[in-house]
N, C-alpha and C positions, 0 to 999 in steps of 0.2 A: 952232615953229608947225608945223601939219599944212598939206600944199600945197591949194591951191584946186582944188577937184575939182567937176565936174558929174555927175549921174547920170539915166539912162533906163532906161526898160525895153527890151529888145533884141527883135528878131523876128526872122524868118527870113534877112531879110536883113542881119542883122548877122552872120552865119555865120562868113564869111573873117575879121572881124576878132577872133570868138572863138576861131576855129582859131589863128590866129597868136599869140595871147597863150597860149593851150594849148599851143602848140609850144615857145614859147620855155621854158615851165615844164617840159616835156618834155625839153628840153635839157639841163637841168639834173640831172635823172635819171641822166646818165651817169656822175657822179660815185657811183654807188653802185650801177649795174646793172651785170649781169654784161658779161665781156668781149664784144663783137660786138653789145651789145645795140642795137637802134635803135626808135625811136620810130613809131608809126603813121605813114604817109603823110600828107601834108598834105590830098590829095584826099580819103583817107578819111577824117579827121578832118573836113573841111568837109562832107561828105554825111553823115558821123553825126550830127553838131549839127543841121544843116538838116532831118533825118528827125525826131530828136526834138522840134525846137521846131516841127514842123506836124503830127507823127501823135500827139502825147502831152499831158498836161495840165501844159504846160512853163510855166515862167517865169522870167525870167533880166533882170539889171541890169549896165548897162556903165557904168565910170566912165571920165570923160575928165579930163585935167588941164587946167590954165591954158591951154594951146596947141591944145587938142583934141585933143592926142593920145591913145591908148587906154592906158590905166591898168590895168585888171583887170575881172573880173566876177565873179558868182555867178549858179549856176542850179540850178533845183529840177524836179523830175520827182516825178509821183506814184509810190510804191515798190509791188511788187506786194503787201507787207503791209497790209492796208487801215488805215488812219487814220496812215499813216506816209508823211513827205515825204522825199525822198530828195536830198540834196544832191550832185546830180551833179557841178558843177565850181565850183570856188574857186580861180581863176588871178591872180597879179598879174605885171604885168611886174617886172623885178628894181629898177628906180628907185625903186619905190613900196613895196620892204619895208621894214619899220620904220616906216612914215609914221603906222601906225594904220588904213590903208586895209582890210586883210584884216578888222579889228574891224568895219567900218562896213559891209562887205559882209556879214559874217557876219551881225550883225544885221537886215539888210534881210532876209536869208533866213528868220532866225527869225520875223520880223514876217509876211512872205509866207505863211509855212506856220501860222502862228496863224490869219491871217485865212481861208485856206483851210479851215480847221478840223482840222487835223493835231494829234494827240495825241502824236506821237514823231518822229524823224528818225533816218536813217541816212546814212552815207556809206562810200567804200571809199577809203584811202589807201597806196601803198606800205609796206612793211613797213621798209624802210631810208629812209625821207624823214622824217629826224629833225625838219628843222624844220616840216613839217606836223603832224607826230604832236603835237608840244608845243605848236603854238597849240590845236589841237583838244581835248588834255587842257585846259590854259589854260581854255577856253572852255566846259567841262563837259561832254564828250565822254567816254565809256565804250568800253573794248574789252575783250572777253576774251582777247584775246592771240593769238588762233588763226588764223594766216595761212594763204590759199589762194592759187595759183598762178591768176593770169587769163590764158589766153591770149592776149586780142587785145592787150594791153599788154604780156605777156610778162615780169611781175613778179609776187611775192607782194605781195597785199594783205590788209591788216587792215579789218575790218567795226568801224566806231564806231557807237554808237547816243547818243542824248540823248531822255530822256523829258519828260513834262509841259510840253509847248509851249503847251497852252490853259490 
């Protein structure tokens, strides 16, 4: 049985909670990142989330567990490519891995993109993040397999796309 969860749209005031969840996710990257890799500083991540939530056509959904503790979130931005939604973030706290929450948040992203009239979606995920890549591939996303280095994160990322959202 899936755990009881509540969902609500996020705002700029939720940047700290979102950054905490992202930071927990980034900590798992140490398992595959190069020796000495460090994730972006917490304050930098909070500032980036606030900036995107204020200055862009952003949408985010928070999930909280029965005890009202953060469980995860998903976030959407307008992609520079017309008609394309950018799956900016999809992070879960580890205790919610394998519970179906990722599927629920992913479905919410797709619905939010459809409602906003996007026809396709794009995302980026680390080349060596097998768990995420398997999830996206099971969920209908495709990649050309060409990785590019992302300076701010310090990792090779793959671009995934999904067509036909509307």
